[in-house]
DSSP file (Angstrom, degrees, kcal/mol; ACC not computed):
  #  RESIDUE AA STRUCTURE BP1 BP2  ACC     N-H-->O    O-->H-N    N-H-->O    O-->H-N    TCO  KAPPA ALPHA  PHI   PSI    X-CA   Y-CA   Z-CA
    1    1 A M              0   0    0      0, 0.0    16,-0.0     0, 0.0     0, 0.0   0.000 360.0 360.0 360.0 118.1   51.4  135.6   34.2
    2    2 A P        +     0   0    0      0, 0.0    15,-3.0     0, 0.0     2,-0.5   0.652 360.0  54.1 -71.9 -14.9   53.0  134.1   31.1
    3    3 A A  E    S+A   16   0A   0     13,-0.2     2,-0.3    15,-0.0    13,-0.2  -0.980  73.4 143.9-119.5 123.2   52.8  137.3   29.0
    4    4 A K  E     -A   15   0A   0     11,-2.5    11,-3.0    -2,-0.5     2,-0.4  -0.997  50.0-109.0-155.4 155.0   54.3  140.4   30.6
    5    5 A W  E     -A   14   0A   0     -2,-0.3     2,-0.3     9,-0.2     9,-0.2  -0.733  39.5-175.4 -82.9 131.7   56.2  143.6   29.8
    6    6 A I  E     -A   13   0A   0      7,-3.1     7,-2.9    -2,-0.4     2,-0.5  -0.892  22.3-128.2-123.9 159.2   59.8  143.5   31.1
    7    7 A D  E     +A   12   0A   0     -2,-0.3     2,-0.4     5,-0.2     5,-0.2  -0.929  25.3 178.3-106.7 128.4   62.6  146.1   31.1
    8    8 A H  E >  S-A   11   0A   0      3,-2.8     3,-1.5    -2,-0.5    -2,-0.0  -0.935  73.0 -26.0-133.1 111.6   65.9  145.1   29.6
    9    9 A K  T 3  S-     0   0    0     -2,-0.4     3,-0.1     1,-0.3    -1,-0.1   0.877 126.5 -49.1  53.4  42.8   68.6  147.7   29.4
   10   10 A G  T 3  S+     0   0    0      1,-0.3     2,-0.4     0, 0.0    -1,-0.3   0.484 116.3 112.4  81.5   2.9   66.1  150.5   29.4
   11   11 A K  E <   -A    8   0A   0     -3,-1.5    -3,-2.8     2,-0.0     2,-0.5  -0.871  67.0-124.7-110.9 144.4   64.0  149.0   26.6
   12   12 A R  E     -A    7   0A   0     -2,-0.4    33,-0.6    -5,-0.2     2,-0.4  -0.759  31.9-177.2 -89.3 124.1   60.5  147.7   27.0
   13   13 A V  E     -Ab   6  45A   0     -7,-2.9    -7,-3.1    -2,-0.5     2,-0.8  -0.974  25.9-135.3-125.4 134.2   60.1  144.0   25.8
   14   14 A L  E     -Ab   5  46A   0     31,-3.1    33,-3.0    -2,-0.4     2,-0.5  -0.816  26.1-163.4 -87.5 113.9   57.0  141.9   25.7
   15   15 A Y  E     -Ab   4  47A   0    -11,-3.0   -11,-2.5    -2,-0.8     2,-0.5  -0.878   7.5-173.9-102.4 123.9   58.0  138.5   27.1
   16   16 A V  E     -Ab   3  48A   0     31,-2.9    33,-2.3    -2,-0.5     2,-0.9  -0.973  10.9-155.1-123.6 120.0   55.7  135.6   26.4
   17   17 A D  E     + b   0  49A   0    -15,-3.0    33,-0.1    -2,-0.5    31,-0.1  -0.805  26.3 159.5-100.7  99.9   56.4  132.3   28.0
   18   18 A F    >   +     0   0    0     31,-2.1     3,-2.1    -2,-0.9    32,-0.2   0.352  25.2 145.6 -96.2   3.3   54.9  129.4   25.9
   19   19 A R  T 3  S-     0   0    0     30,-0.4    33,-0.2     1,-0.3    34,-0.1  -0.140  74.7  -6.3 -53.2 130.8   57.2  126.8   27.5
   20   20 A K  T 3  S+     0   0    0     31,-1.7    -1,-0.3     1,-0.2    33,-0.2   0.610  97.2 143.6  63.6  17.0   55.6  123.4   27.9
   21   21 A L    <   -     0   0    0     -3,-2.1    33,-2.6     1,-0.1    -1,-0.2  -0.554  48.0-124.2 -86.6 152.5   52.2  124.6   26.8
   22   22 A T     >  -     0   0    0     -2,-0.2     4,-2.5    31,-0.2     5,-0.2  -0.383  34.9 -99.5 -81.3 169.1   49.7  122.6   24.8
   23   23 A S  H  > S+     0   0    0      1,-0.2     4,-2.4     2,-0.2     5,-0.2   0.905 124.3  50.3 -58.1 -43.1   48.3  124.0   21.5
   24   24 A S  H  > S+     0   0    0      1,-0.2     4,-1.6     2,-0.2    -1,-0.2   0.885 111.6  48.2 -66.4 -36.5   45.0  125.1   23.2
   25   25 A E  H  > S+     0   0    0      2,-0.2     4,-2.2     1,-0.2    -1,-0.2   0.890 110.2  52.6 -67.6 -38.6   47.0  126.9   26.0
   26   26 A I  H  X S+     0   0    0     -4,-2.5     4,-2.7     1,-0.2    -2,-0.2   0.920 106.1  53.5 -62.2 -44.0   49.2  128.5   23.3
   27   27 A L  H  X S+     0   0    0     -4,-2.4     4,-1.7     1,-0.2    -1,-0.2   0.902 109.6  48.0 -59.6 -41.9   46.1  129.8   21.5
   28   28 A K  H  X S+     0   0    0     -4,-1.6     4,-2.1     1,-0.2    -1,-0.2   0.921 113.6  46.9 -63.6 -43.9   44.8  131.5   24.7
   29   29 A L  H  X S+     0   0    0     -4,-2.2     4,-2.8     1,-0.2     5,-0.2   0.844 107.5  56.9 -69.1 -33.4   48.2  133.0   25.4
   30   30 A M  H  X S+     0   0    0     -4,-2.7     4,-2.4     2,-0.2    -1,-0.2   0.913 107.8  48.3 -61.9 -41.5   48.5  134.3   21.9
   31   31 A K  H  X S+     0   0    0     -4,-1.7     4,-2.2     2,-0.2    -2,-0.2   0.935 112.3  48.8 -63.4 -46.7   45.2  136.1   22.2
   32   32 A E  H  X S+     0   0    0     -4,-2.1     4,-1.5     1,-0.2    -2,-0.2   0.930 114.4  44.5 -59.6 -47.3   46.3  137.7   25.5
   33   33 A S  H  X S+     0   0    0     -4,-2.8     4,-2.1     1,-0.2    -1,-0.2   0.863 110.4  54.8 -70.1 -34.2   49.7  138.8   24.2
   34   34 A D  H  X S+     0   0    0     -4,-2.4     4,-2.7    -5,-0.2    -1,-0.2   0.895 105.5  53.3 -64.8 -38.2   48.1  140.1   21.0
   35   35 A D  H  X S+     0   0    0     -4,-2.2     4,-1.7     1,-0.2    -1,-0.2   0.888 108.8  50.1 -60.4 -38.5   45.8  142.3   23.1
   36   36 A M  H  X S+     0   0    0     -4,-1.5     4,-0.7     2,-0.2    -2,-0.2   0.887 110.6  49.7 -66.8 -39.3   48.8  143.7   24.8
   37   37 A V  H >< S+     0   0    0     -4,-2.1     3,-1.0     1,-0.2    -2,-0.2   0.941 110.3  49.1 -63.6 -48.6   50.5  144.4   21.5
   38   38 A V  H 3< S+     0   0    0     -4,-2.7    -1,-0.2     1,-0.3    -2,-0.2   0.851 111.6  50.3 -61.3 -35.0   47.5  146.2   20.1
   39   39 A A  H 3< S+     0   0    0     -4,-1.7    -1,-0.3    -5,-0.2    -2,-0.2   0.619  85.9 109.9 -79.1 -12.7   47.2  148.3   23.3
   40   40 A S    <<  -     0   0    0     -3,-1.0     4,-0.1    -4,-0.7    -3,-0.0  -0.427  61.6-149.3 -68.5 133.8   50.9  149.3   23.2
   41   41 A P  S    S+     0   0    0      0, 0.0     2,-0.3     0, 0.0    -1,-0.1   0.620  79.7  41.1 -76.6 -11.6   51.5  153.0   22.4
   42   42 A T  S    S-     0   0    0      1,-0.1    -2,-0.1    -5,-0.1    32,-0.0  -0.798 102.2 -74.0-129.1 170.0   54.8  152.2   20.7
   43   43 A K        -     0   0    0     -2,-0.3     2,-0.4     1,-0.1    32,-0.2  -0.308  58.4-117.0 -60.0 151.3   56.3  149.5   18.4
   44   44 A V  E     - c   0  75A   0     30,-2.9    32,-3.2    27,-0.1    33,-1.3  -0.793  16.7-157.0-107.5 134.7   56.9  146.3   20.2
   45   45 A L  E     -bc  13  77A   0    -33,-0.6   -31,-3.1    -2,-0.4     2,-0.4  -0.945  31.1-163.5 -96.8 124.9   60.1  144.3   20.9
   46   46 A Y  E     -bc  14  78A   0     31,-2.2    33,-3.1    -2,-0.5     2,-0.5  -0.940  20.4-175.1-125.1 131.8   58.9  140.7   21.4
   47   47 A L  E     -bc  15  79A   0    -33,-3.0   -31,-2.9    -2,-0.4     2,-0.4  -0.979   8.9-178.0-124.4 117.8   60.5  137.7   23.0
   48   48 A G  E     -bc  16  80A   0     31,-2.6    33,-2.6    -2,-0.5     2,-0.6  -0.954  12.8-157.3-115.3 133.8   58.7  134.4   22.8
   49   49 A N  E     +bc  17  81A   0    -33,-2.3   -31,-2.1    -2,-0.4   -30,-0.4  -0.941  17.5 169.3-110.8 116.3   60.0  131.2   24.4
   50   50 A I    >   +     0   0    0     31,-3.3     3,-2.0    -2,-0.6    32,-0.2   0.075  19.6 149.7-113.2  22.4   58.5  128.0   22.8
   51   51 A E  T 3  S-     0   0    0      1,-0.3   -31,-1.7    30,-0.3     3,-0.1  -0.365  80.0  -4.9 -58.9 129.2   60.8  125.4   24.4
   52   52 A D  T 3  S+     0   0    0    -33,-0.2    -1,-0.3     1,-0.2     2,-0.2   0.680 100.9 141.0  59.1  20.9   58.9  122.1   24.8
   53   53 A A    <   -     0   0    0     -3,-2.0     2,-0.9   -33,-0.2    -1,-0.2  -0.618  56.5-121.4 -89.8 153.9   55.7  123.7   23.6
   54   54 A V        -     0   0    0    -33,-2.6     2,-0.5    -2,-0.2   -28,-0.2  -0.836  30.5-170.8 -98.8 102.9   53.3  121.9   21.3
   55   55 A V        +     0   0    0     -2,-0.9     2,-0.2    -5,-0.1    35,-0.1  -0.839   9.8 179.7 -99.0 126.3   52.9  123.9   18.1
   56   56 A S     >  -     0   0    0     -2,-0.5     4,-2.2   -33,-0.1     5,-0.1  -0.619  46.1 -99.1-117.9 174.8   50.2  122.7   15.8
   57   57 A R  H  > S+     0   0    0      1,-0.2     4,-2.5     2,-0.2     5,-0.2   0.854 124.2  57.5 -61.5 -34.4   48.7  123.7   12.4
   58   58 A E  H  > S+     0   0    0      2,-0.2     4,-2.2     1,-0.2    -1,-0.2   0.910 106.1  48.5 -62.9 -42.1   46.0  125.4   14.4
   59   59 A V  H  > S+     0   0    0      1,-0.2     4,-2.6     2,-0.2    -2,-0.2   0.921 111.5  50.0 -62.9 -44.1   48.5  127.6   16.2
   60   60 A M  H  X S+     0   0    0     -4,-2.2     4,-2.2     2,-0.2    -2,-0.2   0.888 108.8  52.4 -63.4 -38.5   50.2  128.4   12.8
   61   61 A G  H  X S+     0   0    0     -4,-2.5     4,-1.6     2,-0.2    -1,-0.2   0.915 111.8  45.5 -62.2 -42.8   46.8  129.4   11.4
   62   62 A Q  H  X S+     0   0    0     -4,-2.2     4,-2.4     1,-0.2    -2,-0.2   0.889 110.0  54.9 -67.2 -38.7   46.2  131.7   14.3
   63   63 A L  H  X S+     0   0    0     -4,-2.6     4,-2.6     1,-0.2    -2,-0.2   0.887 104.9  53.7 -61.8 -38.9   49.7  133.1   14.0
   64   64 A K  H  X S+     0   0    0     -4,-2.2     4,-2.2     2,-0.2    -1,-0.2   0.908 108.2  49.9 -62.4 -41.3   49.1  134.0   10.4
   65   65 A Q  H  X S+     0   0    0     -4,-1.6     4,-2.3     1,-0.2    -2,-0.2   0.927 112.7  46.3 -62.8 -44.2   46.0  135.9   11.4
   66   66 A Y  H  X>S+     0   0    0     -4,-2.4     4,-3.3     2,-0.2     5,-2.3   0.868 108.9  56.1 -66.2 -35.4   47.9  137.8   14.1
   67   67 A A  I  <>S+     0   0    0     -4,-2.6     5,-1.9     3,-0.2     6,-0.3   0.933 112.7  41.5 -60.3 -44.8   50.7  138.5   11.6
   68   68 A D  I  <5S+     0   0    0     -4,-2.2    -2,-0.2    -5,-0.2    -1,-0.2   0.872 122.0  41.5 -69.1 -37.3   48.2  140.1    9.2
   69   69 A K  I  <5S-     0   0    0     -4,-2.3    -2,-0.2    -5,-0.2    -3,-0.2   0.918 137.6 -14.4 -79.6 -46.9   46.4  142.0   12.0
   70   70 A S  I  X5S+     0   0    0     -4,-3.3     4,-3.3    -5,-0.2     5,-0.4   0.706 113.3  73.4-133.9 -33.6   49.1  143.2   14.3
   71   71 A V  I  ><S+     0   0    0     -5,-2.3     4,-2.0     1,-0.2    -4,-0.2   0.941 103.3  44.6 -59.5 -50.5   52.6  141.8   13.9
   72   72 A R  H  4<S+     0   0    0     -5,-1.9    30,-0.3    -6,-0.2    -1,-0.2   0.837 123.6  37.1 -62.2 -32.3   53.4  143.6   10.6
   73   73 A K  H  4 S+     0   0    0     -6,-0.3    -2,-0.2    -3,-0.1    -1,-0.2   0.812 127.1  29.5 -89.5 -32.7   52.0  146.9   11.9
   74   74 A R  H  < S+     0   0    0     -4,-3.3   -30,-2.9   -31,-0.1     2,-0.3   0.580  97.0  87.9-112.1 -13.1   53.1  146.9   15.6
   75   75 A F  E  <  +c   44   0A   0     -4,-2.0   -30,-0.2    -5,-0.4     3,-0.1  -0.696  36.2 176.7 -96.3 142.7   56.3  144.9   15.9
   76   76 A E  E    S+     0   0A   0    -32,-3.2    28,-2.0     1,-0.5     2,-0.3   0.782  78.9   1.9 -98.4 -51.3   59.8  146.2   15.5
   77   77 A K  E     -cd  45 104A   0    -33,-1.3   -31,-2.2    26,-0.2    -1,-0.5  -0.987  61.0-162.5-138.4 147.5   61.7  143.0   16.3
   78   78 A L  E     -cd  46 105A   0     26,-2.8    28,-2.1    -2,-0.3     2,-0.4  -0.979   9.1-175.4-134.3 119.8   60.6  139.5   17.2
   79   79 A A  E     -cd  47 106A   0    -33,-3.1   -31,-2.6    -2,-0.4     2,-0.4  -0.924   3.8-166.3-116.7 140.5   62.9  137.0   18.8
   80   80 A V  E     -cd  48 107A   0     26,-1.9    28,-2.6    -2,-0.4     2,-0.4  -0.989   3.8-161.4-129.8 135.3   62.0  133.3   19.5
   81   81 A V  E    S+cd  49 108A   0    -33,-2.6   -31,-3.3    -2,-0.4   -30,-0.3  -0.921  71.3  36.9-112.1 138.8   63.8  130.8   21.7
   82   82 A G        +     0   0    0     26,-1.1     2,-1.4    -2,-0.4   -30,-0.2   0.722  61.7 158.9  98.1  24.4   63.3  127.1   21.4
   83   83 A V        +     0   0    0     25,-0.4     2,-0.3    -3,-0.3    -1,-0.2  -0.658  26.5 133.6 -84.5  92.2   62.9  126.6   17.6
   84   84 A T    >   -     0   0    0     -2,-1.4     3,-1.6     4,-0.0     4,-0.3  -0.911  53.5  -7.0-135.8 161.8   63.8  123.0   17.3
   85   85 A G  T >> S-     0   0    0     -2,-0.3     3,-1.5     1,-0.3     4,-0.7  -0.208 130.7  -5.5  57.3-135.8   62.4  119.9   15.4
   86   86 A V  H >> S+     0   0    0      1,-0.3     4,-1.7     2,-0.2     3,-0.5   0.769 128.2  69.6 -64.2 -25.5   59.0  120.5   13.7
   87   87 A K  H <> S+     0   0    0     -3,-1.6     4,-2.8     1,-0.2    -1,-0.3   0.794  90.8  62.2 -63.2 -26.0   58.9  124.0   15.2
   88   88 A K  H <> S+     0   0    0     -3,-1.5     4,-2.6    -4,-0.3    -1,-0.2   0.889 101.8  50.4 -65.2 -39.0   61.7  124.9   12.9
   89   89 A V  H <X S+     0   0    0     -4,-0.7     4,-1.9    -3,-0.5    -2,-0.2   0.933 113.4  45.0 -62.8 -46.5   59.5  124.1    9.9
   90   90 A F  H  X S+     0   0    0     -4,-1.7     4,-2.3     2,-0.2    -2,-0.2   0.904 113.0  50.9 -63.9 -42.2   56.7  126.4   11.4
   91   91 A F  H  X S+     0   0    0     -4,-2.8     4,-2.8     1,-0.2    -2,-0.2   0.924 109.1  50.3 -62.8 -44.3   59.2  129.1   12.2
   92   92 A D  H  X S+     0   0    0     -4,-2.6     4,-2.1     1,-0.2    -1,-0.2   0.882 110.3  50.6 -61.6 -37.8   60.7  129.1    8.7
   93   93 A A  H  X S+     0   0    0     -4,-1.9     4,-1.9     2,-0.2    -1,-0.2   0.897 110.7  49.5 -65.5 -40.0   57.1  129.4    7.3
   94   94 A F  H  X S+     0   0    0     -4,-2.3     4,-1.8     2,-0.2    -2,-0.2   0.921 109.6  50.8 -64.5 -44.5   56.4  132.3    9.6
   95   95 A V  H  < S+     0   0    0     -4,-2.8     4,-0.5     1,-0.2    -2,-0.2   0.904 109.1  51.8 -60.2 -41.2   59.7  134.0    8.5
   96   96 A A  H >< S+     0   0    0     -4,-2.1     3,-0.9     1,-0.2     4,-0.3   0.890 107.9  52.3 -62.5 -39.0   58.6  133.5    4.9
   97   97 A M  H 3< S+     0   0    0     -4,-1.9     3,-0.5     1,-0.2    -1,-0.2   0.866 111.8  46.4 -61.7 -36.3   55.2  135.2    5.7
   98   98 A M  T >< S+     0   0    0     -4,-1.8     3,-2.4     1,-0.2    -1,-0.2   0.457  82.0 106.8 -86.5  -1.6   57.0  138.1    7.3
   99   99 A D  T <  S+     0   0    0     -3,-0.9    -1,-0.2    -4,-0.5    -2,-0.1   0.802  79.1  45.9 -52.0 -39.9   59.5  138.5    4.4
  100  100 A K  T 3  S+     0   0    0     -3,-0.5    -1,-0.3    -4,-0.3     2,-0.2   0.231 100.4  87.5 -92.7  16.1   57.9  141.6    2.8
  101  101 A S  S <  S-     0   0    0     -3,-2.4   -28,-0.1     2,-0.2   -29,-0.1  -0.585  81.1-123.0-106.5 173.3   57.5  143.4    6.2
  102  102 A T  S    S+     0   0    0    -30,-0.3     2,-0.3    -2,-0.2    -3,-0.1   0.433  75.1 115.3 -92.6  -0.4   59.9  145.7    8.1
  103  103 A V        -     0   0    0     -5,-0.2     2,-0.5   -26,-0.1   -26,-0.2  -0.541  63.3-137.5 -74.0 129.3   59.8  143.4   11.2
  104  104 A Q  E     -d   77   0A   0    -28,-2.0   -26,-2.8    -2,-0.3     2,-0.4  -0.771  24.2-172.3 -86.9 129.4   63.1  141.8   12.0
  105  105 A V  E     +d   78   0A   0     -2,-0.5     2,-0.3   -28,-0.2   -26,-0.2  -0.982  12.1 157.0-128.1 133.0   62.6  138.1   13.0
  106  106 A K  E     -d   79   0A   0    -28,-2.1   -26,-1.9    -2,-0.4     2,-0.3  -0.996  29.8-134.6-154.6 148.5   65.2  135.8   14.4
  107  107 A S  E     -d   80   0A   0     -2,-0.3     2,-0.3   -28,-0.2   -26,-0.2  -0.779  22.9-169.8-105.2 154.5   65.5  132.6   16.5
  108  108 A F  E     -d   81   0A   0    -28,-2.6   -26,-1.1    -2,-0.3   -25,-0.4  -0.936  31.1-132.9-140.0 158.0   68.0  132.1   19.4
  109  109 A R  S    S+     0   0    0     -2,-0.3     2,-0.3   -28,-0.2    -1,-0.1   0.819  92.4  27.0 -79.0 -33.3   69.3  129.3   21.6
  110  110 A T  S  > S-     0   0    0      1,-0.1     4,-1.8   -30,-0.1     5,-0.1  -0.900  71.9-124.8-131.4 158.2   68.9  131.3   24.8
  111  111 A E  H  > S+     0   0    0     -2,-0.3     4,-2.9     2,-0.2     5,-0.2   0.855 111.8  58.9 -65.7 -35.1   66.7  134.2   26.2
  112  112 A E  H  > S+     0   0    0      1,-0.2     4,-2.2     2,-0.2    -1,-0.2   0.926 106.8  46.0 -61.8 -45.1   69.9  136.1   27.0
  113  113 A E  H  > S+     0   0    0      2,-0.2     4,-2.0     1,-0.2    -1,-0.2   0.910 113.8  49.9 -62.0 -42.2   71.0  136.1   23.4
  114  114 A A  H  X S+     0   0    0     -4,-1.8     4,-2.6     1,-0.2    -2,-0.2   0.920 110.4  48.6 -64.6 -44.7   67.6  137.1   22.2
  115  115 A L  H  X S+     0   0    0     -4,-2.9     4,-1.9     1,-0.2    -1,-0.2   0.906 108.8  53.9 -63.9 -40.7   67.3  140.0   24.7
  116  116 A K  H  X S+     0   0    0     -4,-2.2     4,-0.7    -5,-0.2    -1,-0.2   0.934 112.3  44.4 -58.4 -45.9   70.7  141.2   23.7
  117  117 A W  H >< S+     0   0    0     -4,-2.0     3,-0.7     1,-0.2    -2,-0.2   0.900 109.6  56.6 -65.1 -41.9   69.7  141.3   20.0
  118  118 A L  H 3< S+     0   0    0     -4,-2.6    -1,-0.2     1,-0.2    -2,-0.2   0.873 112.8  39.2 -59.3 -38.8   66.3  142.9   20.7
  119  119 A V  H 3<        0   0    0     -4,-1.9    -1,-0.2     1,-0.2    -2,-0.2   0.501 360.0 360.0 -95.6  -3.3   67.8  145.9   22.5
  120  120 A E    <<        0   0    0     -4,-0.7    -1,-0.2    -3,-0.7    -2,-0.1   0.511 360.0 360.0 -76.6 360.0   70.8  146.6   20.3
């Protein structure tokens, strides 16, 4: 299952593995993970890995809808691994969208670095 709750140093983190997925696969997984976020009784620590994933304008459009619906309200911190190339442009646009929220958003080179930041 590419979206799952993991425990890291006593903290609950939603880990979503988008690695090597196509845009249509990403959209399905985004829906699944958003349902998990909405069902969470607490604020969410989120780790997404987008290494070698195909991120499109359609994915960004859906991400904007989720940002408005749940990310701003339900997330505490959001970490992303694999922000390279054109995905950096999309990530920067997402960070700009989140600018007026209290959600902390950051990209990392490795999952280990991201998890350390999420739980500190």
